[in-house]
TITIDO-656745 format. One line per 2 residues: number of its first residue (from 1); their letters; for each residue x, y, z of N, C-alpha, C, O. Coordinates in Angstrom, 1 decimal, padded with zeros to 4 digits. Layout:
// residues N
NUM) a) X Y Z X Y Z X Y Z X Y Z  ...
This chain:
// residues 56
1) ma) 000.8 -001.2 000.0 000.0 000.0 000.0 000.9 001.2 000.0 001.9 001.3 000.7  000.5 002.3 -000.7 001.3 003.5 -000.8 001.1 004.3 000.4 000.1 004.3 001.1
3) ka) 002.2 005.1 000.7 002.2 005.9 001.9 001.5 007.2 001.6 001.5 007.7 000.4  000.9 007.8 002.6 000.2 009.1 002.4 001.2 010.2 002.2 002.3 010.2 002.8
5) kg) 000.9 011.3 001.4 001.8 012.4 001.2 001.5 013.6 002.0 001.7 014.7 001.6  001.0 013.3 003.2 000.6 014.4 004.1 001.8 015.2 004.7 001.6 016.3 005.3
7) nv) 003.0 014.5 004.7 004.1 015.2 005.3 004.8 016.1 004.4 005.7 016.9 004.8  004.5 016.1 003.1 005.2 017.0 002.1 004.3 018.2 001.8 003.1 018.0 001.5
9) vq) 004.9 019.4 002.0 004.2 020.6 001.7 005.0 021.4 000.6 006.2 021.3 000.5  004.3 022.3 -000.1 004.9 023.1 -001.0 005.3 024.4 -000.3 004.5 025.0 000.4
11) vi) 006.5 024.9 -000.6 007.0 026.1 000.1 007.5 027.1 -001.0 007.8 026.7 -002.1  007.7 028.3 -000.7 008.2 029.4 -001.6 009.5 029.8 -001.0 009.6 030.2 000.1
13) le) 010.5 029.8 -001.9 011.8 030.4 -001.6 012.0 031.8 -002.1 011.7 032.0 -003.3  012.3 032.8 -001.3 012.4 034.1 -001.8 013.9 034.6 -001.6 014.5 034.3 -000.6
15) ct) 014.3 035.5 -002.5 015.7 036.0 -002.5 015.9 036.9 -001.2 015.0 037.7 -000.9  017.0 036.8 -000.6 017.3 037.6 000.6 018.0 038.9 000.3 017.8 039.9 001.1
17) ea) 018.7 039.0 -000.8 019.4 040.2 -001.2 018.4 041.3 -001.7 018.6 042.5 -001.5  017.5 040.9 -002.6 016.5 041.8 -003.2 015.1 041.1 -003.1 014.7 040.5 -004.0
19) pg) 014.4 041.3 -001.9 013.1 040.6 -001.7 012.1 041.0 -002.8 012.0 042.2 -003.2  011.4 040.0 -003.2 010.3 040.3 -004.2 010.8 040.2 -005.7 009.9 040.2 -006.6
21) ts) 012.1 040.0 -005.9 012.6 040.0 -007.3 012.7 038.6 -007.8 012.5 038.3 -009.0  012.9 037.6 -007.0 013.1 036.2 -007.4 012.4 035.3 -006.4 012.7 035.3 -005.2
23) ry) 011.6 034.4 -006.9 010.9 033.4 -006.1 010.9 032.0 -006.7 010.8 031.9 -008.0  011.1 031.0 -006.0 011.1 029.6 -006.5 010.1 028.8 -005.6 009.9 029.1 -004.4
25) ht) 009.4 027.8 -006.2 008.5 026.9 -005.6 009.2 025.6 -005.5 009.8 025.1 -006.4  009.1 024.9 -004.3 009.7 023.6 -004.1 008.9 022.9 -003.1 008.0 023.5 -002.5
27) kk) 009.2 021.6 -002.8 008.5 020.8 -001.8 009.5 020.5 -000.7 010.7 020.4 -000.9  008.9 020.3 000.5 009.7 020.1 001.7 008.9 019.0 002.5 007.7 019.1 002.7
29) nv) 009.7 018.1 003.1 009.2 017.1 004.0 009.2 017.7 005.4 010.3 017.9 005.9  008.1 017.9 006.0 008.0 018.6 007.3 008.5 017.7 008.4 009.1 018.2 009.4
31) rt) 008.4 016.4 008.3 008.9 015.5 009.3 010.4 015.4 009.4 011.0 015.3 010.5  011.1 015.5 008.3 012.6 015.4 008.3 013.3 016.7 008.4 014.4 016.8 009.0
33) st) 012.8 017.8 007.8 013.4 019.1 007.9 012.5 020.1 008.6 011.5 020.5 008.1  012.8 020.3 009.9 011.9 021.1 010.7 012.2 022.6 010.6 011.2 023.4 010.8
35) gr) 013.4 023.0 010.2 013.7 024.5 010.1 013.3 025.0 008.7 012.7 024.3 007.9  013.7 026.2 008.5 013.4 026.9 007.2 014.5 026.4 006.2 015.7 026.3 006.5
37) le) 014.1 026.2 004.9 015.0 025.9 003.9 015.8 027.1 003.4 015.3 028.2 003.4  017.1 026.9 003.1 017.9 027.9 002.5 018.7 027.2 001.4 019.3 026.2 001.5
39) rr) 018.5 027.8 000.2 019.2 027.3 -001.0 019.8 028.5 -001.8 019.3 029.6 -001.7  020.9 028.2 -002.4 021.5 029.2 -003.3 021.0 029.0 -004.7 021.2 027.9 -005.3
41) ky) 020.2 030.0 -005.2 019.5 029.9 -006.5 019.9 031.1 -007.3 020.4 032.1 -006.8  019.6 031.0 -008.6 019.9 032.1 -009.5 018.8 033.2 -009.5 017.7 032.9 -009.6
43) ns) 019.2 034.4 -009.4 018.3 035.6 -009.5 018.6 036.3 -010.8 019.6 036.8 -011.0  017.6 036.2 -011.7 017.8 036.8 -013.0 017.8 038.3 -013.0 018.4 038.9 -013.9
45) kl) 017.2 039.0 -012.1 017.2 040.4 -012.0 018.6 040.9 -011.6 019.1 041.9 -012.2  019.3 040.2 -010.7 020.6 040.6 -010.2 021.7 039.9 -011.1 022.9 040.3 -011.0
47) rk) 021.3 038.9 -011.9 022.2 038.2 -012.7 023.4 037.5 -011.9 024.5 037.5 -012.4  023.0 036.9 -010.8 024.0 036.2 -010.0 023.2 035.2 -009.1 022.0 035.3 -008.9
49) vt) 024.0 034.3 -008.5 023.4 033.3 -007.6 023.4 034.0 -006.2 024.4 034.5 -005.7  022.2 033.9 -005.6 022.0 034.5 -004.2 021.3 033.5 -003.3 020.8 032.4 -003.8
51) lh) 021.3 033.8 -002.0 020.7 033.0 -001.0 019.2 033.2 -001.0 018.7 034.3 -001.0  018.4 032.1 -001.1 017.0 032.1 -001.1 016.5 031.4 000.2 017.0 030.3 000.4
53) re) 015.6 032.0 001.0 015.1 031.4 002.2 013.6 031.1 002.0 012.9 031.8 001.3  013.2 030.2 002.8 011.7 029.8 002.8 010.9 031.0 003.4 011.2 031.5 004.4
55) kk) 009.9 031.4 002.6 009.0 032.4 003.0 007.9 031.9 003.9 007.4 030.8 003.6  007.5 032.6 004.9 006.5 032.1 005.8 005.1 032.1 005.3 004.2 031.8 005.9
């Protein structure tokens, strides 16, 4: 039997250097990662890779 997908939620990652200019959507397992996600992603407005954090 397949497991339920209730532990996985969709989150939004937003740029920390220039808020509102770059956002990414991704999925996160709530059970295994309890803190906020931080990823280095490309910001097309700034034309460089910046830190993106999970938006509340």
